[in-house]
C-alpha positions in Angstrom: 11.6 -5.4 -23.7 14.7 -6.6 -21.9 14.6 -9.2 -19.2 15.3 -6.9 -16.2 12.7 -4.4 -17.3 10.1 -7.2 -17.6 10.8 -8.3 -14.0 10.6 -4.8 -12.7 7.3 -4.2 -14.6 5.8 -7.2 -12.8 6.9 -5.8 -9.5 5.5 -2.4 -10.5 2.0 -3.9 -11.1 2.2 -5.8 -7.7 3.1 -2.5 -6.1 -0.1 -0.9 -7.5 -2.1 -3.9 -6.4 -0.8 -3.8 -2.8 -1.3 -0.1 -2.7 -5.1 -0.7 -3.4 -5.2 -3.6 -0.9 -3.9 -1.6 2.1 -6.7 0.9 1.9 -9.3 -1.8 1.6 -11.5 -1.8 4.9 -11.6 -5.6 5.0 -7.8 -5.7 5.0 -7.4 -2.9 7.5 -9.7 -4.9 9.9 -7.4 -8.0 9.6 -4.4 -6.7 11.5 -2.0 -9.6 10.7 -2.7 -9.3 6.9 -2.5 -5.5 7.0 0.9 -5.5 8.7 2.3 -8.0 6.2 0.9 -6.0 3.2 2.2 -2.7 4.6 5.7 -4.3 5.0 5.5 -5.6 1.4 4.3 -2.1 0.2 7.4 -0.5 1.8 9.8 -3.0 0.2 8.1 -2.7 -3.2 8.2 1.1 -3.0 12.0 1.0 -3.2 11.9 -1.3 -6.2 9.3 0.8 -7.9 11.5 3.9 -7.7 14.3 2.0 -9.3 12.0 0.7 -12.0 10.9 4.2 -13.0 14.5 5.4 -13.1 15.7 2.4 -15.1 12.7 2.7 -17.5 13.6 6.4 -18.1 17.2 5.4 -19.0 16.1 2.7 -21.5 13.5 4.9 -23.1 15.9 7.9 -23.4 18.6 5.6 -24.8 16.2 4.3 -27.5 15.1 7.8 -28.4 18.6 9.1 -28.6 19.6 6.1 -30.9 16.6 6.7 -33.1 17.5 10.4 -33.4 21.1 9.5 -34.3 19.9 7.1 -37.0 17.5 9.7 -38.6 19.2 13.1 -37.9 21.4 14.8 -40.5 22.2 17.9 -38.6 25.7 17.6 -37.1 24.9 19.5 -33.9 21.8 17.4 -33.2 23.8 14.2 -34.0 26.6 15.3 -31.6 24.0 15.9 -28.8 22.4 12.5 -29.4 25.9 10.8 -29.3 26.7 12.6 -26.0 23.4 11.5 -24.5 24.0 7.9 -25.6 27.5 7.9 -24.1 26.2 9.3 -20.8 23.3 6.8 -20.5 25.5 3.8 -21.6 27.9 4.8 -18.8 25.3 4.7 -16.0 23.3 1.7 -17.3 25.6 -1.2 -16.3 26.0 0.1 -12.7 22.2 0.4 -12.4 21.6 -3.0 -13.9 24.1 -4.5 -11.4 22.2 -2.8 -8.5 18.9 -4.1 -9.9 20.2 -7.7 -10.1 21.2 -7.5 -6.4 17.7 -6.1 -5.5 16.0 -8.9 -7.4 17.8 -11.6 -5.4 15.0 -13.5 -3.5 15.0 -12.3 0.1 15.4 -14.8 2.9 11.9 -15.0 4.4 13.6 -15.3 7.9 15.4 -11.9 7.6 12.5 -9.9 9.0 12.1 -12.0 12.1 13.1 -11.2 15.6 15.9 -13.4 17.0 17.2 -15.4 19.9 20.9 -14.8 20.6 22.9 -17.3 22.6 26.5 -16.7 23.7 28.6 -19.5 25.3 32.1 -19.6 26.7 34.3 -22.1 24.9 38.1 -22.8 25.4 40.0 -20.4 27.6 38.4 -20.7 31.0 37.8 -17.4 32.9 39.0 -15.4 29.9 36.4 -16.9 27.7 33.7 -16.0 30.2 35.0 -12.4 30.2 34.9 -12.3 26.4 31.3 -13.5 26.5 30.5 -10.4 28.5 32.5 -8.2 26.1 30.7 -9.5 23.1 27.3 -9.3 24.9 28.1 -5.6 25.6 29.2 -5.1 21.9 25.9 -6.5 20.6 23.7 -4.5 23.1 25.5 -1.3 22.0 24.8 -2.3 18.3 21.1 -2.9 19.2 20.9 0.5 20.7 22.3 2.1 17.5 19.7 0.1 15.5 16.8 1.0 17.8 16.2 -2.6 18.8 15.1 -3.8 22.2 16.3 -6.9 24.0 15.5 -9.0 27.1 17.8 -11.5 28.9 16.2 -14.9 28.9 18.8 -16.9 30.8 22.3 -16.3 32.1 25.0 -18.3 34.0 27.8 -16.3 35.5 31.5 -17.2 35.3 33.5 -18.2 38.3 35.3 -14.9 38.6 33.9 -12.5 36.0 31.7 -12.5 32.9 29.3 -15.3 31.8 29.5 -19.0 31.1 26.5 -18.4 28.9 23.8 -15.8 28.3 20.7 -15.9 26.1 18.5 -13.0 25.0 15.6 -12.2 22.8 16.0 -9.3 20.4 12.9 -7.4 19.0 12.9 -4.9 16.2 13.1 -4.5 12.4 15.1 -6.9 10.1 17.0 -8.4 13.1 17.7 -11.9 11.8 18.8 -10.5 8.4 21.5 -8.4 10.2 22.5 -10.8 12.9 22.4 -14.2 11.2 26.1 -13.9 10.1 27.2 -13.8 13.7 26.6 -17.6 14.3 29.8 -19.5 14.8 33.0 -19.4 16.9 34.5 -16.0 17.8 38.1 -16.1 18.8 39.9 -13.5 21.0 43.7 -13.0 21.2 44.8 -10.7 24.0 46.7 -10.6 27.3 44.1 -11.8 29.9 43.5 -9.8 33.1 44.6 -12.9 35.0 47.9 -13.2 33.2 50.9 -11.7 35.1 53.5 -12.5 32.5 51.9 -10.3 29.8 51.6 -13.2 27.4 48.9 -13.2 24.6 46.3 -16.0 25.1 43.7 -17.3 22.6 40.2 -18.0 23.9 37.0 -18.7 22.1 33.2 -18.4 22.5 30.3 -19.7 20.5 27.6 -17.4 19.2 24.2 -18.8 17.9 21.6 -16.6 16.3 18.1 -18.2 15.8 15.2 -16.7 14.0 12.4 -16.4 16.5 9.7 -19.0 15.5 6.0 -18.2 15.6 3.4 -20.8 16.3 2.6 -21.0 12.6 6.3 -21.9 11.9 6.6 -24.8 14.4 3.9 -27.0 15.8 5.1 -27.7 19.3 3.2 -30.6 21.1 3.5 -29.9 24.8 3.0 -33.6 25.5 6.5 -34.1 24.1 7.9 -31.7 26.6 9.1 -32.5 30.1 8.9 -29.5 32.4 10.9 -29.0 35.6 11.0 -26.0 38.0 14.0 -25.1 40.1 15.4 -22.2 42.1 17.1 -19.5 40.1 20.8 -18.9 40.8 23.1 -16.0 40.3 22.5 -12.2 40.5 18.9 -11.1 40.7 18.1 -9.6 44.1 16.3 -11.0 47.1 13.8 -13.2 45.2 16.6 -15.5 44.1 16.6 -19.0 45.7 13.4 -18.3 47.6 10.9 -19.5 44.9 11.1 -22.1 42.2 10.5 -19.6 39.4 13.2 -21.0 37.0 12.0 -23.3 34.2 13.7 -26.2 32.4 12.1 -27.7 29.4 13.3 -31.0 27.8 12.0 -31.8 24.3 11.8 -35.6 24.5 11.9 -36.4 20.8 15.1 -34.4 20.1 16.7 -34.2 23.6 16.8 -30.4 23.4 17.0 -28.7 26.8 16.1 -25.0 27.4 16.4 -23.2 30.7 15.0 -19.8 31.6 15.5 -18.2 35.0 15.9 -14.4 34.4 12.2 -13.6 34.5 10.7 -12.7 37.9 7.7 -15.1 37.6 7.4 -18.8 36.7 4.8 -17.9 34.1 7.1 -15.4 32.3 10.0 -17.9 32.4 7.8 -20.7 30.9 6.6 -18.4 28.1 10.2 -17.4 27.2 11.4 -21.1 27.5 8.7 -22.2 25.1 9.7 -19.4 22.7 13.4 -20.5 22.8 12.5 -24.2 22.4 10.3 -23.4 19.4 13.1 -21.3 17.8 15.7 -24.0 18.3 13.4 -26.6 16.7 12.8 -24.2 13.9 16.5 -23.7 13.5 17.0 -27.5 13.3 14.6 -27.7 10.5 16.3 -24.7 8.7 19.7 -26.4 9.1 18.3 -29.6 7.6 16.9 -27.7 4.6 20.2 -25.7 4.3 22.2 -29.0 4.2 20.0 -30.3 1.4 20.5 -27.1 -0.6 24.2 -26.8 0.0 24.6 -30.3 -1.4 23.9 -28.5 -4.7 25.6 -25.2 -3.9 28.1 -24.6 -1.1 27.7 -21.2 0.5 30.7 -19.5 2.0 29.1 -17.0 4.3 26.3 -18.7 6.2 27.5 -22.2 6.5 25.2 -23.0 9.4 28.1 -24.8 11.1 28.2 -23.6 14.7 31.7 -25.0 15.2 33.2 -23.0 12.3 35.7 -20.3 13.4 34.3 -17.2 11.8 36.1 -14.2 13.4 39.2 -13.2 15.3 39.5 -10.2 17.6 43.2 -9.4 18.0 43.7 -6.9 20.8 47.5 -6.3 20.5 47.1 -5.3 16.8 43.7 -3.7 17.2 42.2 -5.7 14.4 39.1 -7.8 13.6 39.3 -10.4 10.8 36.3 -12.2 9.4 37.7 -15.5 8.0 34.7 -16.2 5.7 35.2 -13.2 3.5 38.9 -12.4 4.4 38.0 -8.9 5.6 40.2 -7.2 8.2 39.4 -4.0 10.0 41.6 -2.0 12.3 39.0 -0.3 14.4 38.7 -2.9 17.2 37.9 -0.3 19.9 35.0 1.2 17.9 33.9 -2.3 16.8 33.6 -3.5 20.5 31.5 -0.4 21.1 28.9 -1.6 18.6 30.3 -0.1 15.4 29.7 -3.4 13.4 27.5 -2.3 10.5 30.4 -2.2 7.9 31.3 -5.8 8.6 27.7 -6.9 8.4 27.2 -5.1 5.1 30.3 -6.7 3.7 29.0 -10.2 4.7 25.6 -9.4 3.1 27.3 -8.3 -0.1 29.4 -11.5 -0.1 26.3 -13.6 0.3 24.4 -11.7 -2.4 27.3 -12.1 -4.8 27.3 -15.8 -4.1 23.5 -16.1 -4.6 23.9 -14.2 -7.9 26.6 -16.6 -9.0 24.3 -19.5 -8.1 21.5 -18.1 -10.2 23.6 -17.4 -13.3 25.5 -20.6 -13.0 
């Protein structure tokens, strides 16, 4: 049995095992375990379908070769040859697909995410671009059926946001959004520019996998908590009560603010969630650095200061510098049509992982 078929067979037996477990009354009563197993079953189902298809190809190929070796009848031999040629043509493509499917999945990919956008160089224009990218992402979320909630925001002096943070909830969010971390650069004529000159501004995007309590043990005695009055848009309640929360994690110096919720309790809950996620990201970055000492990855460098993408308005193009991909559909892209770019980044990362495994 070839190596790929062996790996797929092991997955097939696990698929059967998980299928039995999800109908077990003891498992059904344990909701956390049941949800995890149901998710695993769904993922294994795709692999099992591929296994059956590939197994058929291999078995039919062996039968046709055996027939060709034994058969004397010219017509039967011709039929066997045709079948062999046909199967040998589709086999490499299928094996390539299987290799990609067998690449170990990042355990963070299924998590919800915290998204943070911050204006960088470019003053007011950078704040306006934060708002544009925020809108682009929210339109993409809508397309994907994800929901989001603003955790914290700070408005620009004239328009847009100096920074905005949100929590995104849905299926496989981090796996789709993780490639967005880094510096996004915009080249366009700003609204504030009377001479019609193209300016370059930049914003920073950070995507953090939302950490659960089991991922990070957060000791609240290490956290300094302050309350203050919320500022900015938000109706009559703003500035009347100290509902905004600032948390400072003393061992690391990390500071988290949350002021968009209506109650202090809600803001505290969200701030703790963001702090936990940032601490979790710090740990992931540390592990990533250790791993990349052995193998440098092109796509997800983890470097928040790396310039990853340019949005050029005069030419209507978007260029992702990590994979050298340029698209000329800027208007649609800014309306949330981003999946093609995300898929290209996923493919590049998988190809890299594959190279690392075969190296």
